C-alpha positions, 0 to 999 in steps of 0.5 A: 619904365626904363631907368637907364636915362642919361639924366635921372629926374625926381623929387627931394622926398616923397612924404609930402602931405601937400601932394595929397589930392594933387598927386597922391589919391586922398585914400592912399595909405601912407606906406604906399606913397613911395610905391606910387611915386616910384611908378612915375619917377626913377629916382628920389632923394632920401631927405633928413625929413624922411629919416625922421618919420617913425615908419622910416625903414630902408629895407621896406623902401626897397621892397616898395619899389622895383629894382630899377628905382634909384635912391640918392641919400642926403647926408647932413652929418658934420662928424665921422661918427654921425656919417657912419650912423647915417650910412649904417641906417642906409645900408639896406639901400646900398645896392640901389643907391646911385649916390650920396648928397653930402650937405656941408657948410661952405666954410667947412674945414678942409681936413674935416671935409676930407675925412667925411668924404673918405667915409662916404666914398666908401659907401657910394659916389658923392656930391657935396651940397653947399646950399647955393653958396660958392665954396672957398678956394681951398675946398674947391681944390680938395674936390677937384683933386678928388674929382668930386662934384658939388651941387648946382642949384640952377643959377650961375655957372654950373662949375661943380657939375663937371667933376667925378662920376656923379653930380646933382642939380637941386632946384629950390627956385619957386619961380619955375617956368618951361624955359628955366626947366629946359635950361636946367635939363640941357645943362645937366645933359651937357655936363653928363656922359656915359661915365657920369650919372647926372641927377636933377632934383626938385625941392620945395614945400612940396616939390612941384610935381608938374615941373618934374613931369615937364622936365622928364618930357623935355629930357625925352625930347632932347 
């Protein structure tokens, strides 16, 4: 599978029990799920839930997927110490990490945000996820000055996608249809170029496998 797409499309997490039978074979061992997922999709978001699993091991994740497979790391820390701890755990996938998605409160203190960004940028490109909220003007100014994108959730104007070398669209909408999927894919492709890596991730309990497949087909056709 070629992994050099202008848009990488995948899911938020791979250890979804509701994918059994619908996606994963019922007899598939738990520790084979990532390998099975990576055979079809080029990228995945390593969510906080994935890190909480007893078997979570960044080294084994690399071993279970081919070298061209890519990870996006979800960072949920609110302090420098917590960020450093999360990045330390993820060190084994550093070479396979296309970028980090830093979840932040929309009203985060500017100095705190700048400090967190300094730590994450040293590890990988970063996009900030404000959970579909519009960040304060002072926060936008910081991101614009640093050329750092903020996550688009598929509705409204995708203003944050046009900054930096790495940008993420995260779809949490449960009302998914082909027209919307095409809109999300086209928006990502328009915002991207050869110097910018665009990621389209589907979230949910569980993420809609058929929507991910449709998005990839649409991307290949455009």
